[in-house]
Structure formats: C-alpha cells, structure tokens
VOLO-851856 format. One record per residue: residue number from 1; residue in one letter; x, y negated, z negated of N, C-alpha, C in turn. Coordinates in steps of 0.1 Angstrom, whole numbers. Each point is the difference from the previous one (the first is absolute). Layout:
# residues N
{atom NUM; 'A'; {X; Y; Z}; {X; Y; Z}; {X; Y; Z}},
...
# end
This chain:
# residues 102
{atom 1; 'M'; {-258; -853; 1167}; {1; -8; -12}; {-9; 0; -13}},
{atom 2; 'R'; {5; -6; -5}; {-14; 8; -18}; {-1; -17; 0}},
{atom 3; 'V'; {-15; -6; -6}; {-6; -14; -3}; {-1; -2; -12}},
{atom 4; 'I'; {6; -10; -5}; {-2; -3; -11}; {-8; -13; -1}},
{atom 5; 'A'; {-14; 0; -6}; {-12; 6; -5}; {-9; -2; 7}},
{atom 6; 'K'; {-9; 12; 6}; {-8; 1; 12}; {-13; -10; -6}},
{atom 7; 'S'; {0; 0; -19}; {-11; -12; -5}; {0; -11; 2}},
{atom 8; 'T'; {14; -4; 1}; {1; -15; 6}; {-9; -3; 10}},
{atom 9; 'L'; {0; 10; 14}; {-4; -7; 11}; {-13; 7; -4}},
{atom 10; 'V'; {-9; 2; -5}; {-15; 7; -5}; {-1; -11; -8}},
{atom 11; 'N'; {9; -3; -9}; {-9; -14; -10}; {1; -12; 14}},
{atom 12; 'F'; {3; 0; 5}; {3; -14; 13}; {-10; 1; 3}},
{atom 13; 'W'; {-1; 11; 13}; {-14; 2; 5}; {-17; 6; -10}},
{atom 14; 'S'; {2; -2; -11}; {-10; 3; -4}; {-6; -13; -8}},
{atom 15; 'Q'; {7; -13; 0}; {-2; -7; 1}; {-15; -11; 9}},
{atom 16; 'P'; {-7; -9; -10}; {-8; -3; 9}; {8; -8; 11}},
{atom 17; 'G'; {-9; 1; 12}; {7; -10; 9}; {9; 9; 6}},
{atom 18; 'R'; {5; 9; -3}; {16; -1; 5}; {-6; 24; 12}},
{atom 19; 'A'; {-7; 0; -4}; {-5; 14; 4}; {5; 6; 14}},
{atom 20; 'D'; {0; -18; 10}; {6; 5; 13}; {17; 6; 6}},
{atom 21; 'S'; {8; 1; -17}; {7; 2; 0}; {5; 17; 0}},
{atom 22; 'K'; {-14; -1; -9}; {7; 19; 1}; {5; 9; 10}},
{atom 23; 'G'; {-6; 1; 12}; {4; 5; 11}; {10; 1; 3}},
{atom 24; 'A'; {8; -18; 0}; {12; 2; 2}; {10; 3; -2}},
{atom 25; 'L'; {-5; -3; -15}; {9; 6; -17}; {-3; 15; 1}},
{atom 26; 'Q'; {-4; 9; 5}; {-1; 11; -5}; {12; 8; 15}},
{atom 27; 'S'; {-5; -8; 8}; {4; 5; 16}; {14; -1; -5}},
{atom 28; 'W'; {9; -12; -5}; {15; -1; -1}; {-4; 9; -15}},
{atom 29; 'H'; {-3; 4; -7}; {3; 5; -10}; {4; 18; 2}},
{atom 30; 'D'; {-4; 1; 12}; {-4; 14; 8}; {12; 7; 6}},
{atom 31; 'E'; {3; -16; 4}; {10; 1; 12}; {15; -1; -4}},
{atom 32; 'A'; {1; -3; -11}; {6; -7; -15}; {10; 19; -3}},
{atom 33; 'L'; {-13; 6; -2}; {0; 10; -7}; {6; 15; 9}},
{atom 34; 'K'; {0; -3; 18}; {6; 5; 5}; {10; -8; 4}},
{atom 35; 'A'; {7; -10; 1}; {9; -4; 7}; {15; 11; -17}},
{atom 36; 'D'; {11; -11; 10}; {16; 10; 1}; {1; -13; 2}},
{atom 37; 'W'; {0; -8; -11}; {10; -16; 1}; {12; 1; 0}},
{atom 38; 'L'; {8; 4; 1}; {17; -4; -1}; {6; -14; -3}},
{atom 39; 'T'; {-7; -9; 7}; {12; -8; 6}; {-15; -18; 2}},
{atom 40; 'P'; {5; -9; -2}; {-13; -10; 6}; {2; 5; 11}},
{atom 41; 'Q'; {5; 1; 15}; {2; 6; 6}; {-11; 4; 5}},
{atom 42; 'D'; {-4; 17; -7}; {-10; 7; 0}; {-16; -7; -3}},
{atom 43; 'I'; {-2; -11; -7}; {-10; -7; -6}; {-6; -5; 16}},
{atom 44; 'K'; {14; -6; 4}; {-4; -9; 13}; {-4; 6; 13}},
{atom 45; 'D'; {7; 11; 0}; {-4; 7; 10}; {-15; 4; 3}},
{atom 46; 'Q'; {-9; 2; -18}; {-10; 8; 3}; {-11; -15; -6}},
{atom 47; 'Y'; {6; -12; -3}; {-8; -11; 4}; {10; -14; 2}},
{atom 48; 'S'; {3; -4; 9}; {5; -7; 1}; {-5; -14; -3}},
{atom 49; 'S'; {-11; -4; -4}; {-7; -13; -5}; {5; 0; -14}},
{atom 50; 'A'; {13; 11; -2}; {-1; -3; -22}; {11; -6; 3}},
{atom 51; 'S'; {-1; -4; -15}; {18; -9; 3}; {4; 2; -16}},
{atom 52; 'I'; {18; -1; 7}; {4; 10; -7}; {11; -18; -10}},
{atom 53; 'C'; {-4; 7; -17}; {5; -10; -8}; {14; 4; -6}},
{atom 54; 'G'; {4; -11; -9}; {6; 2; -13}; {-5; 14; -7}},
{atom 55; 'N'; {9; 3; -15}; {-9; 9; -6}; {-1; 12; 3}},
{atom 56; 'N'; {2; 1; 10}; {-4; 16; 5}; {-19; 1; 2}},
{atom 57; 'R'; {-3; -13; 3}; {-19; -4; 2}; {-2; -4; 17}},
{atom 58; 'V'; {-12; 8; 5}; {-3; -1; 10}; {-12; -7; -5}},
{atom 59; 'V'; {-7; -8; 17}; {-12; 0; -2}; {-6; 3; 13}},
{atom 60; 'F'; {-14; 2; -6}; {-11; 13; 12}; {-11; -17; 4}},
{atom 61; 'N'; {-2; 4; 10}; {-11; -14; 2}; {-10; 16; 1}},
{atom 62; 'I'; {-18; -7; -7}; {-5; 13; -3}; {-16; -11; 6}},
{atom 63; 'A'; {-3; 10; 4}; {-21; 0; 8}; {7; -15; 8}},
{atom 64; 'G'; {4; -2; 9}; {6; -5; 14}; {1; -18; -6}},
{atom 65; 'N'; {11; 8; -6}; {11; -13; -10}; {-11; -11; -12}},
{atom 66; 'K'; {-6; 5; 0}; {-13; -6; -14}; {10; -2; -11}},
{atom 67; 'Y'; {9; 15; -11}; {2; 1; -3}; {17; 4; -4}},
{atom 68; 'R'; {4; 1; -9}; {15; -1; 0}; {7; 11; -6}},
{atom 69; 'L'; {4; 13; 0}; {0; 12; -14}; {15; -3; 4}},
{atom 70; 'V'; {11; 1; -14}; {10; -1; -1}; {9; 12; -7}},
{atom 71; 'V'; {1; 5; 0}; {9; 13; 0}; {13; 2; -6}},
{atom 72; 'E'; {3; 2; -10}; {16; 5; 0}; {9; 14; 2}},
{atom 73; 'M'; {6; -1; 10}; {2; 10; 4}; {11; 4; -4}},
{atom 74; 'Q'; {0; 17; -8}; {13; 5; -2}; {2; 14; 6}},
{atom 75; 'Y'; {5; -6; 7}; {2; 14; 16}; {4; 9; -7}},
{atom 76; 'R'; {11; 5; 0}; {11; 14; -10}; {-10; 7; -2}},
{atom 77; 'A'; {-9; -8; -13}; {-7; 6; -8}; {-14; 7; 12}},
{atom 78; 'G'; {2; -4; 6}; {-23; -4; 5}; {-4; -4; -3}},
{atom 79; 'I'; {-5; -11; -8}; {-5; -9; -5}; {-1; -11; 6}},
{atom 80; 'A'; {-17; -8; 8}; {-5; -8; -2}; {-7; -3; -10}},
{atom 81; 'W'; {4; -13; -10}; {-8; -2; -10}; {-4; -14; 3}},
{atom 82; 'V'; {-16; -5; 1}; {-9; -6; -7}; {6; -13; -5}},
{atom 83; 'K'; {7; -8; 7}; {-4; -14; -10}; {-10; -8; 2}},
{atom 84; 'F'; {-9; 0; 9}; {-8; -13; 2}; {-15; 2; 11}},
{atom 85; 'V'; {-3; -2; -5}; {-13; 0; 12}; {-3; -10; 1}},
{atom 86; 'G'; {-7; -12; 10}; {-6; -14; -1}; {-5; -3; 10}},
{atom 87; 'T'; {-5; -15; 2}; {-3; -2; 10}; {9; -13; 5}},
{atom 88; 'H'; {4; -7; 13}; {7; -4; 4}; {5; -13; -13}},
{atom 89; 'A'; {-10; -9; -4}; {2; -7; -12}; {3; 3; -11}},
{atom 90; 'Q'; {-1; 11; -7}; {4; 6; -4}; {16; 3; -1}},
{atom 91; 'Y'; {2; 10; 11}; {15; 2; 5}; {9; -11; 0}},
{atom 92; 'D'; {-6; -16; 2}; {2; -7; 6}; {7; -8; -20}},
{atom 93; 'Q'; {-7; 3; -7}; {8; -4; -14}; {11; 9; -10}},
{atom 94; 'I'; {1; 13; 10}; {12; 6; -5}; {11; 2; -2}},
{atom 95; 'N'; {16; 6; -1}; {6; -1; 2}; {4; 16; 5}},
{atom 96; 'V'; {0; -1; 16}; {1; 19; 1}; {11; 11; -7}},
{atom 97; 'E'; {12; -6; 0}; {10; 8; -2}; {-5; -2; -17}},
{atom 98; 'T'; {-7; -7; -10}; {2; 5; -16}; {-10; 1; -2}},
{atom 99; 'V'; {-17; 0; 9}; {-13; 6; -2}; {-3; 11; -3}},
{atom 100; 'N'; {-4; 8; -18}; {-1; 7; -2}; {-20; -1; -8}},
{atom 101; 'D'; {-6; -4; 12}; {-18; 0; -10}; {-1; 13; -1}},
{atom 102; 'Y'; {7; 14; -5}; {-6; 12; 2}; {5; 9; -13}},
# end
C-alpha cells in the first residue's frame, strides 16, 4: 500500500507527550507499506482489532489502544490515507466517516 502521509504520523509522535506512539506508528506504517489490502477482510486478517467503518474508513488501535488511527482505504488504488491520529478523548470528538484532519 501507499501511505499518505507519513508526515502526519511524524507530526503526531513529535508532539510533547506523544513520543510513546512513535514505535507503534512506525511499525504500522512499515506493515502498511508491505501490505496488499484489497478488501476490509484483508485488514481484519492482519489486524483483528481494527474497526471497519463507513466511507471506507478503518480505525486502528495504536500503542496498546492508547491512541487511535483513522485511515481512508482506497483499495483499488492501493492507498491508505491517514485522516486522523489522536488520543481516545480526541477520537471521541470526531466523526470517523468524515474526519479529514490532515
């Protein structure tokens, strides 16, 4: 998969108090780059805790479920577009299907 945009992940883990997300976000990014997700089930096969949502959105639990990563999947194009990364409290304030923070 092509991940758009790693800079969003870097910006998040570079924030004060977010360094604990770096390893998990880097691992997710590396795994996503190598993945060939053609369907939501392909993601569930790799990440059983991922939540498949409307509007081609997938929510990944990051760093032991401390953070949430929302990605819009464009399966045919092979693109995983990062739409949101944040804490649970921040996640609770968004609409997963429409969030476009980045």
